[in-house]
N, C-alpha and C positions, 0 to 999 in steps of 0.2 A: 587173424588174431588181433584183437584190439588192444591198444595201449591202456594200461591202468596205472595211475600214479599211486605210489605207496602211501598209505595213510592208516593211522591207528585211530579207530573210532573210540573216543572217550566220552563219558558222561558221568554225572554225579552218582556215586554208589556209597551212601552212608552205611556205616556199621555201628550200631548203637553201643555195643560192648567194647568198642575200640576207641573211645574218646579219652584223650589225655589233656588235662588242663592244669595250669599252675595255680589258679586262683579260685577260691570259693566265695561267691557273693551271698552274704547273709542279709535277710530281710527280717527286721524286728516285728514283734506283734503289734506295735503301735503305728504301723504303716497306715496312712490314711487313704491309700489307693488313688492318689491324685493323678498318677500317670506321667508326672514330670520326668521320671527316670526313663520311661519308654521313649519320650521325645528327645531326651538328651543323648541316649545311647545310639550310635550309628551301626552297631554290630548285632542288633536284635537280641540282646541279652534279656531285656525286660519286655514282657507282653502281658496282656490281660487274658484271663481265663474266661472264654465266652460262655462256658457251661455253669458258671457259679457267680452270681451277681452279689451276694452278700452272705455274711456269716449268720448262723442260726442265732436267733435272739435279737436280731436287729430291728424287727418289726417291719422289715421290707421283704416283700415276696421274692424269693429266689427263682431263677429261671428253671422251669420244669417242676417247681414245687407245687404241692396241692394245698398248702396252707395259705389262706387269704390274709391280706393285710389287716391287722388288728388295730392299727392306728394310722392316721394320716400324717402324724407328726413324727419326724425323725430328728432326734436331738443332734446338734452340731457339736462334735467333740473339740476339746481344746488341743492345739498342736502339741502341748507339753504333757498331756494326760493320755496314758495308754487306753485304747478303746478297742473292743472286740468286733467292731463292724465298720463298714464304710459309711462315711457321712453323706454320700450322694449315691444315687441308684445307678452305679456303673459296674461293669464286670470287675471282679476282684483281680488284683495282680497275681499272675501265675508264678510258679517257682522260677528263679533265674536260670538261664541257660549258661551254666558255668563254662562250657567248652567254647563259647563264643567270646568270652571276656578277654580283653587285651590289657587289663590292669591300667586303664587310663585315669581312673578315679573321677571321671566326669559325672557319673550318676551319684556318687557319694557327695560330691561338692554341690550338686543341684538339688538334692533332696531337702525339702523345707523343714522336715521334722527330725532329720538325722537318723532315719530308720535303716539306712544301708551301710554296710561295712564290708571290707574285703579281708580275706585271710588266706594264708598259704595252704595249698592242698597237700596234706601229708602223704597221699598216695602217688604224687607226681614222680618222686625219685625211685619208686619201686619198679618202674618199667625199664627194661634193658639192663645193662651192666656197665662196667668201667670202660669197655670199648664201644659197644652200641649204646652210647649215652642217650639220655632221655630226649635231648634236642634232636638227635638223629632219628630216633623212633618217632617223634612227633612229626618230623618232616616227611618221613616215609608214609605215615598214616594220612597226612594231608594230600600227598601225591596220589595215593591209592584211592582216596575218596573223590578227588576232583579231577585228576589228570592234568593239573596245572603246575606251573613252576612255583615253589614255595618262597617267593620273594615279594615283599611289600614294604612300603614306607621307606625306611633307611636302607633297604636292600640287604646285602650280605652282612651277617652279624657274627660270622665265625672267625676263627683265628687266621692270621695272615702268615704265620710261621710256626714251625714246630717239627715234630718227627713224622716220618712216613709221608702220607699224602699231604699233610699240612705244610710240608717243606718244599712242595713243588708248585711253581707258578707257571702259567701257560702264556704263550706269546699272543699279544693282542695287536699285532702290527697293522692289520687292515680293519680295525674296528670302525673307522669312519666311512667305510664303503657301504652306501645305503642299499644298493641292489642285492647285496649278499649279506643282509643283516639277519642272520639266523632264521627264526621262524617268521619274521616280518618282511624279509626281502623277497623280491620276485624271482630271483635266480634259484634254480633247483640245486639242493645240496644232497648228495647221495650218502646214505648210511648203510648201503648194502655191502656185505662181506661174503667171502667164500670159505667154506669149511671143507678141507680135503687136500689131496695132492694136486699140485699144479706143475706143468712142465717148465723146466728152466728156460728153455728157448723154443721157438717154433722153427723147425727144420723143414724147408721146402725142397726136398730131394726127390720128389716123385713117388715116394713110398707112403703107404697108409700108416697112420698112427692111431693108437688107442685113444679114445676120448678121455679127458682128465676125469679122475674120480673126485668130484667136488660137488658141494651143495650150496646154492645161493641162499643167503638169509637176508631178510629185510633190515635187521638191526644187529649190531655186534653184541647181542645179549642172548644167552641161552639159559635154561632153567636147570640148575644142578639137582642131583638126586638128594632128597631130604635125608638128614641124618637119622639114625635109628629111633630116637625117642619120638619122632614125628613122622616116620615113614608110614603114612596111612594111605589106604587105597583111595579114599575120598580126596585127599590132598593131591595125589598123583593124577587123578582124573581132572581136577581143576587145572593143574599145570599143563597137561596135555591139550586140553581144549583151548586154553589161553595161548599156548604155543602155536596151535593151528590158526588161531585168529590173527596173531600178529606176524606170522610168517617166520617163525623161528623153531627151535627144537627143545626137547626136554629129556633129560637123562632119567631113566627108570630102572627099577630093580630087574635084573635079567631073569631071575627065577620065575617071575610073573609074566614073562614074555614068551610066546605071543598070545597067551590066553586072553589077556585083557587089554594089552597095550600095543597090539600090532597095528599101529597107525603111522602115517607118514612122519609126524613130528617126533616120534619116539626114538631114543637112542638106548637100547638095552645094554646094561652094564653087568659084566661078569667078573668075578675074582678068581683066584687060583682054585677055590673049592667048588665053584659052580659053573665055570666056563666049559668044562667037558660035557655038561648036561645041556648045553645050548643046542637048539635045533639045527639040523643039517642044512635047512634052507638058507639062502643067502639074504640076510637082512641088509637094508640099504646102508645102515650105519651100525657100528658096534664099538663099545668101549671095553677095554681090558684093564681092570684095576690091579696095578702092580704095587700098590702102596705097602702091602704086607709081605712082599716077596724080595728076597735078596737080589741085588742088581746083577749078580753073576748068572742068574737064571732067566733074565728078561729076554735076551736075544733068542734063545731057543724057543721060548713060548711064542714070541712074535712070529718066527718063521713057521711054526706049526699052525698058528692062526691064519697066516696069509695063504698057506697051502689049503687049509680047510675052507676059507671064504675068499677066493681070489678076486671077486668083484665087489667086495664090501669095503666101505670106507672105515678103516680101523683106527681107533683113537686109543692111545696108550695113556693111562692115568698114573702119574708118579708123584711122590711127595716133592714139594718145592725145596730144592737144596742146590746151592751153587756148585757143590762138589760133583753133582751128577751131570754137569754141562757136557763133558766129553762123552758120557754114555748116551746122551740124547743125540749127539752127532752121529754115533753109530746107528742109533734108531733111524735117523733120517736117511742115512746112506743105505740101510737095509730096506727102505721103502715104506716106512710108516707114514700114514696120511696126516695125522694130527697128534699133538702132544698136549695132554691136560696136566697142567701144573697145579697141584692142590696144596694150598697153604692151610694153616690152622684157621679156626673161625675168627681169630683176632688178627689175621693178616700177617703172620710171621712164619718163618721156618721153625723147626723143632729147636734150633739153637737160639731163636729169638731175633734173627735178622729180618728186617721188614721186606715184604714181597716186592716192593718197587725196585729196590737195588738188586735183588736176586733175579727178577725177570729181566732187568737190564743186562746183567752179567751173562745170562743164558742166551739172550738175543744176540749180543755181541759175539759170543763164541760161535754160534751158528753162522753169523755173517762172515766171520773170519774164515770159516771152512767153505764158504760159497754155497751153502745149501739152505739158507734161511727162507728164501722166497719160494721154495718148493713145498713147504709144509705149513700147517696152521698151528698156532699156539693158543690154547685156551687157559685162562687163569681163573681160579676160584679161591674163595676164602677171604674174609675180612672186607668185602665190598659192601659198604654200608651207606653210600651216598652217591648222588648222580655224578659229582665231579671225579669220583674214583675211576669211572669208566674212561674218559679221555686221557687221564693221567697214566693209566695202565697201558693204553694203546700207544701213547708216546714212549713208554718204557720198552715196548716191543711185543705186546700181546695183540693178537688178531681179534679176539673177542673175550668176553668174560662169562662165567657161569655163576649166577646168583642163587642163593639158597635162603639164608637168614632174612634177607630183605623181603623175600616172598612171604615168609612166615609172619613178619611184622605187618605186611600189607593185609594179611588175612586176619589180623587181630591177635596174633600170638605175640604178646609184648613182655611177658614176665618170664625171664629165662636168664641163664648165665652161660658164658662160653669159656670158663676157666679150664686150664690144663688141656686145651685142645679138643674139648668135647662140649656139646650142647646139652644143657640140663634144664628141663622145664620146671617152673614153679607153679604147680597147679595142674588141673586136668587139661587135656588137649581138646579144644573146641574149634571145629572146622565150620565156617559159614556155609550157607546153601550154595550149591554149585554155580548157579547163574550169577549170584552176587560175587562169589569168589573170583570167577573168571573175569568179570568186569573190573574188579579192583586190581587184578594183576595186569590187565590191559591198560588201565589208567597209570599204573606205576611205570610200565615200559614206555608208554606215550610221554609221560612227564620227563623221564630220563632221556628219551630221544630228543625232545625239544631242547633240553639243556645241552645235549651234545651238539645240536645244530647251532646253538648260540656260540659255543666254543669254536666250531668250524668256521662260522661266519666271521667271528672276530679275527681268526687267523687268515681269512681270505681263501679258504680251501673249499673246494666243491665236492670232495670225495673223502670219506673217512679213511679209506685205504692209504691215501697219500701221507697220513701222519703216523702210520705204523712204524715204531722204532725211530721216529724223527726226533732225536734228543736235542737237536738244535732249536726246536720250537718249545722247549721247556727250560725253565730256570730253577736251579736248586738253591734254596736259601743257604744251605751249608757252604756251597762254593762262593756265593755272592758275599757272604759274611767274611770268609777268609780273604777275598780280594779287597774288601773294604778295610779290614783291619791292617792289611799289608801297606796301606797308604800312610799309616801313621807309625813313626818310629817308636820302638819300645823305650819307655822312660828309663833313665839311669837308676841304679840301685839306691842312690842317696836322694832320690826325688821325694819331696814332701807333698803329698796330695792335698794338704790343707793350706799350702802356701798361696797367698793372694786371695 
């Protein structure tokens, strides 16, 4: 058996109907086609149209035209006078590529006749919603297209403090270590995780033990089942093939299994209405969705499922709620292999608490009962950027399940996630399978590279080492309280305008 180093093959996969741009470049009719804008722009916004050399009526024969030149003289237009043709026999300037524009205004300043202008794109703000903001959608589209890290120029341009994920800072204590410098260092950093039940300790007492029921994944990312408005067979096929390619798993609708999804990366999911119709054969993995069942009935259904499928890795999906922490302890004690904590699409509980604090509470409860290391925790909902992955792992998750991010990567960008449900704004358009699979691979590859950068900055060589390691993250709320405590509270008669 030969050793194979884990690698995600990424390559450019453009999707024409998934281009978001802030700026529209307008070219006036009196453009003289001099090409100075093409030379000035380093982002290839401007280029010539090789199939069109001049406008009709110029007296100059266009490329591919059957009309001969009627005159050998082409008048030279005044730079201040609008003219319907190019004054030299060069290919005419093509329509600007708005998606490439970075709004540097260099072409506008260099144009000799003032034919170029920039305007805001009114369609820009229609993508995403108040949580999946347009900037996040734009970043995911870039990652899915190129497979690269979306940082250039000034680097990170997002907030440094705020609520939820924005209020978490990560430890960068080893950032000067060159040999472990993320994707650039020569030391290997592992992103492999295990899904399933693991023994608490290894007992060497001469007796045989059952092998642990767990599955190794190359990255701490799995693909969540798509919500009902977009739960399409073509989408499921894309996610399954992408999961197979990157060495991870995809949760699929159980009623369609095993007819179309009986493949190694599939996790069939059943709820209280469909799980009794599940096949008797032992699937490798199985998810039981308890989100719509009262907690009092969970334990009985779990025992029945374990009796029915004794060799299956059983995942219990429950709503994210800190009040259920002790119920999850009972689950772990009864032998559940993994717990899937499902937040709303905006990353909160039903009461509005952010998933980072809730995951941290549940992880600490399981640690206090000495059972956390035996099971896996999957977290889904509201994961909209690459930095959310390491921050959730620091809070206590073993891996995350992404859903809306996959939809954005496939070009589904106009939607809303209000009131805990995904609503599309327009028809569902799924790209071709080959293109869709490559874009999902690019997204996972980009997020893994950014995870490697975080691990390298921490000086860690294994992502498992940071699971629940809250000492390696700093909360803005706690730091702000410590800072304010350094200064005494001013007296009541203090005049803020004094001095």
